[in-house]
C-alpha positions as CSV (number, residue, x, y, z in Angstrom):
1,M,-21.6,25.1,-1.4
2,I,-20.7,28.7,-2.2
3,H,-17.3,28.1,-1.0
4,E,-16.6,25.0,-3.1
5,Q,-17.9,26.9,-6.3
6,C,-15.5,29.7,-5.2
7,V,-12.6,27.7,-4.8
8,F,-13.5,25.7,-8.1
9,G,-13.9,29.1,-9.7
10,L,-10.4,30.3,-8.7
11,I,-8.7,27.1,-9.7
12,A,-10.3,27.4,-13.0
13,L,-9.3,30.9,-13.3
14,Y,-5.6,30.1,-12.3
15,I,-5.5,27.2,-14.9
16,I,-6.6,29.6,-17.9
17,L,-4.1,32.1,-16.7
18,F,-1.3,29.6,-16.4
19,L,-2.3,28.4,-20.1
20,L,-2.3,31.9,-21.5
21,N,0.8,33.1,-20.1
22,N,2.7,29.6,-20.9
23,H,1.5,29.1,-24.3
24,G,4.5,30.2,-26.4
25,T,7.2,29.8,-23.7
26,S,9.7,27.0,-24.5
27,V,12.1,25.4,-22.0
28,K,15.4,23.6,-22.7
29,L,15.5,20.3,-21.0
30,W,18.4,18.5,-20.2
31,L,18.0,14.7,-19.7
32,W,21.5,13.1,-20.2
33,F,25.0,14.4,-21.2
34,G,25.2,16.1,-24.5
35,E,21.5,15.9,-25.2
36,T,19.4,18.9,-24.5
37,Y,15.4,19.1,-25.6
38,E,13.4,22.1,-26.6
39,R,9.9,21.7,-25.4
40,S,7.1,24.0,-24.4
41,V,6.2,24.7,-20.7
42,L,2.9,23.3,-21.2
43,E,4.2,19.7,-22.7
44,L,6.7,19.6,-19.7
45,T,4.0,20.5,-17.1
46,F,1.7,17.6,-18.7
47,A,4.6,15.4,-18.8
48,V,5.4,15.7,-14.9
49,F,1.8,15.8,-14.0
50,A,1.1,12.3,-15.7
51,I,4.3,11.1,-14.5
52,S,3.5,12.0,-10.9
53,V,0.0,10.5,-11.2
54,I,1.5,7.4,-12.4
55,G,4.0,7.3,-9.7
56,T,1.4,7.8,-7.0
57,L,-0.7,5.0,-8.5
58,L,2.0,2.6,-8.3
59,T,3.4,3.6,-5.0
60,S,-0.2,3.0,-3.5
61,T,-0.4,-0.4,-5.2
62,I,2.9,-1.3,-4.0
63,W,2.2,-0.5,-0.4
64,R,-1.3,-2.3,-0.5
65,T,0.5,-5.4,-2.1
66,V,3.1,-5.4,0.7
67,R,0.3,-5.0,3.3
68,Q,-1.7,-7.9,1.8
69,I,1.6,-10.1,1.7
70,R,2.1,-9.4,5.6
71,D,-1.5,-10.1,6.4
72,A,-1.4,-13.3,4.5
73,T,1.9,-14.5,6.1
74,A,0.5,-13.7,9.4
75,R,-2.7,-15.6,8.8
76,S,-0.7,-18.4,7.6
77,R,1.4,-18.5,10.5
78,A,-1.8,-18.2,13.0
79,Q,-3.3,-21.2,11.1
80,K,-0.2,-23.3,11.5
81,L,-0.2,-22.6,15.2
82,E,-3.8,-23.4,15.6
83,R,-3.3,-26.7,13.8
84,A,-0.2,-27.4,15.8
85,I,-2.1,-26.7,19.3
86,A,-5.2,-28.8,17.9
87,D,-2.9,-31.9,17.1
88,M,-1.0,-31.6,20.5
89,N,-4.8,-31.6,22.3
90,A,-5.7,-34.5,20.3
91,K,-2.5,-36.3,21.2
92,A,-3.1,-35.4,24.8
93,A,-6.6,-36.7,24.7
94,K,-5.4,-40.1,23.4
95,L,-3.1,-40.8,26.2
96,Q,-4.0,-43.2,29.0
97,T,-3.6,-41.9,32.5
98,R,-2.7,-44.4,35.0
99,P,-4.2,-44.5,38.2
100,D,-2.1,-43.1,41.1
101,P,-0.9,-45.8,43.4
102,A,-1.2,-43.5,46.5
103,N,-4.6,-42.8,46.0
104,E,-5.6,-46.8,45.4
105,T,-4.2,-47.6,48.9
106,E,-6.1,-44.8,50.5
107,N,-9.4,-45.7,49.0
108,R,-9.3,-49.3,50.0
């Protein structure tokens, strides 16, 4: 409990120091040829943080969706195989077996 409070306190202290030291600092940002933008470090940091969070959420959603599609495909394939086996068993049960002529002569 004390360690968690200490860690959170250190993180809060770092955030406060970061905000104080970068309050008035501006950065030239190049996005495309011939265009440079001057923004504050705090705006840039917030934008990078927000884009990172959105990217992480999108990536995890994509992986989950791909996994669900694979699972659904595998389930569908397994169900098709089960149906095919059931059909084959039903057809085999309908077949009439002929008595073996060798057995009939021995039994008489």
